[in-house]
MDAnalysis code that builds the backbone (N, CA, C; Angstrom):
import MDAnalysis as mda
import numpy as np

u = mda.Universe.empty(159, n_residues=53, atom_resindex=np.repeat(np.arange(53), 3), trajectory=True)
u.add_TopologyAttr("name", ["N", "CA", "C"] * 53)
u.add_TopologyAttr("resid", np.arange(1, 54))
u.add_TopologyAttr("resname", ["MET", "LYS", "GLU", "ASP", "LEU", "ASP", "GLN", "ARG", "ILE", "ARG", "LEU", "LEU", "GLU", "LEU", "GLU", "VAL", "GLU", "LYS", "ILE", "LYS", "GLU", "GLU", "ASN", "LYS", "ARG", "SER", "GLY", "HIS", "SER", "TRP", "LEU", "TRP", "ALA", "PHE", "VAL", "PRO", "ILE", "LEU", "ALA", "LEU", "LEU", "ILE", "PRO", "ILE", "ALA", "ALA", "ILE", "LEU", "ARG", "ASP", "THR", "PHE", "ASN"])
u.atoms.positions = np.array([
    [31.250, 14.786, -7.242],
    [30.258, 13.904, -7.846],
    [29.607, 12.725, -6.742],
    [30.784, 12.107, -6.057],
    [30.264, 11.338, -5.005],
    [29.613, 11.575, -3.868],
    [30.135, 12.983, -3.575],
    [29.552, 13.515, -2.524],
    [28.043, 13.722, -2.678],
    [27.836, 14.384, -3.798],
    [26.384, 14.840, -4.316],
    [25.458, 13.393, -4.142],
    [26.181, 12.364, -4.817],
    [25.268, 11.030, -4.818],
    [25.097, 10.643, -3.431],
    [26.160, 10.950, -2.562],
    [25.916, 10.330, -1.220],
    [24.834, 11.320, -0.327],
    [24.691, 12.455, -0.673],
    [23.698, 13.357, -0.375],
    [22.275, 12.983, -0.693],
    [22.291, 12.903, -2.157],
    [21.001, 12.405, -2.432],
    [20.535, 10.967, -1.791],
    [21.313, 10.183, -1.597],
    [20.976, 8.844, -1.112],
    [20.603, 9.174, 0.292],
    [21.273, 9.877, 1.087],
    [20.949, 10.328, 2.446],
    [19.331, 10.999, 2.604],
    [19.381, 11.760, 1.521],
    [18.001, 12.327, 1.702],
    [16.793, 11.534, 1.400],
    [16.888, 10.622, 0.411],
    [16.066, 9.653, 0.002],
    [15.648, 8.660, 1.572],
    [16.947, 8.335, 2.096],
    [16.809, 7.587, 3.227],
    [15.745, 8.247, 4.404],
    [16.143, 9.459, 4.369],
    [15.346, 10.278, 5.505],
    [13.877, 10.370, 4.988],
    [13.764, 10.467, 3.694],
    [12.295, 10.466, 3.186],
    [11.556, 9.180, 3.376],
    [12.475, 7.998, 3.221],
    [11.531, 6.868, 3.716],
    [11.297, 6.694, 4.970],
    [12.196, 7.265, 5.791],
    [11.906, 7.016, 7.050],
    [10.787, 7.861, 7.730],
    [10.668, 9.239, 6.874],
    [9.446, 9.839, 7.541],
    [8.278, 9.155, 6.936],
    [8.285, 8.563, 5.740],
    [7.043, 7.861, 5.141],
    [6.620, 6.703, 6.404],
    [7.697, 5.889, 6.788],
    [7.499, 4.851, 7.486],
    [6.929, 5.295, 8.755],
    [7.469, 6.519, 9.345],
    [6.715, 6.860, 10.635],
    [5.264, 7.656, 10.583],
    [4.914, 8.054, 9.488],
    [3.778, 8.658, 8.886],
    [2.785, 7.274, 8.906],
    [3.215, 6.270, 8.414],
    [2.332, 4.927, 8.100],
    [2.201, 4.308, 9.620],
    [3.111, 4.577, 10.360],
    [2.846, 3.958, 11.872],
    [1.705, 4.490, 12.625],
    [1.537, 5.814, 12.272],
    [0.479, 6.664, 13.072],
    [-0.755, 6.509, 12.068],
    [-0.666, 6.222, 10.876],
    [-2.174, 6.194, 10.048],
    [-2.960, 5.296, 10.593],
    [-3.969, 5.355, 10.771],
    [-5.155, 4.753, 11.346],
    [-6.085, 4.044, 10.008],
    [-5.438, 4.158, 8.847],
    [-6.066, 3.311, 7.838],
    [-5.418, 2.219, 7.329],
    [-4.731, 1.567, 8.385],
    [-4.266, 0.126, 7.922],
    [-5.189, -0.742, 7.647],
    [-6.552, -0.671, 8.378],
    [-7.439, -1.533, 7.988],
    [-8.023, -1.694, 6.455],
    [-7.906, -0.537, 5.945],
    [-7.975, -0.177, 4.430],
    [-7.325, -1.186, 3.655],
    [-5.988, -1.207, 3.826],
    [-5.160, -2.303, 3.254],
    [-5.575, -3.595, 3.412],
    [-6.037, -4.051, 4.092],
    [-6.572, -5.541, 4.403],
    [-8.138, -5.530, 3.421],
    [-8.859, -4.518, 3.965],
    [-10.095, -4.667, 3.109],
    [-10.222, -4.774, 1.613],
    [-9.489, -3.919, 1.062],
    [-9.405, -3.720, -0.499],
    [-9.169, -4.999, -1.077],
    [-8.258, -5.790, -0.935],
    [-7.721, -6.977, -1.418],
    [-8.891, -8.117, -1.174],
    [-9.510, -7.928, 0.013],
    [-10.744, -8.832, 0.088],
    [-11.768, -8.505, -0.628],
    [-12.250, -7.334, -0.698],
    [-13.202, -6.834, -1.824],
    [-12.811, -7.234, -3.130],
    [-11.560, -7.114, -3.374],
    [-11.137, -7.442, -4.820],
    [-11.336, -8.940, -5.036],
    [-11.381, -9.804, -4.129],
    [-11.610, -11.134, -4.346],
    [-12.978, -11.509, -4.274],
    [-13.899, -10.993, -3.539],
    [-15.154, -11.102, -3.330],
    [-15.991, -10.726, -4.710],
    [-15.548, -9.612, -5.273],
    [-16.257, -9.187, -6.659],
    [-16.405, -10.426, -7.630],
    [-15.326, -11.158, -7.917],
    [-15.482, -12.162, -9.215],
    [-16.217, -13.434, -8.512],
    [-16.117, -13.631, -7.377],
    [-16.850, -14.572, -6.651],
    [-18.210, -14.512, -6.574],
    [-18.616, -13.064, -6.462],
    [-20.059, -12.791, -6.298],
    [-20.725, -12.760, -7.926],
    [-19.889, -12.534, -8.930],
    [-20.282, -12.686, -10.352],
    [-20.376, -14.042, -10.695],
    [-19.676, -15.034, -10.185],
    [-19.558, -16.468, -10.445],
    [-21.073, -16.897, -9.781],
    [-21.166, -16.684, -8.631],
    [-22.444, -17.027, -7.871],
    [-23.828, -16.541, -8.653],
    [-23.645, -15.190, -9.134],
    [-25.104, -14.619, -9.845],
    [-25.154, -15.316, -11.073],
    [-24.084, -15.648, -11.735],
    [-24.315, -16.430, -13.037],
    [-24.684, -17.815, -12.908],
    [-24.190, -18.421, -11.646],
    [-24.485, -19.780, -11.417],
    [-25.995, -19.756, -11.061],
    [-26.495, -19.193, -10.024],
    [-28.091, -19.100, -9.674],
    [-28.776, -18.353, -10.575],
    [-28.535, -17.758, -11.900],
    [-29.556, -17.000, -12.645],
    [-29.989, -18.028, -13.612],
])
């Protein structure tokens, strides 16, 4: 039972390492900065629209 859990933990650790390596090579890191900025600009634009209309 303990060996089975150890194997599963090790497999998950390997999968996490694989995902980390894929993220390092990813060219889409700018997207993760752009999306929150866009999410902040939408309510600001709505407030400005309501203010000046």
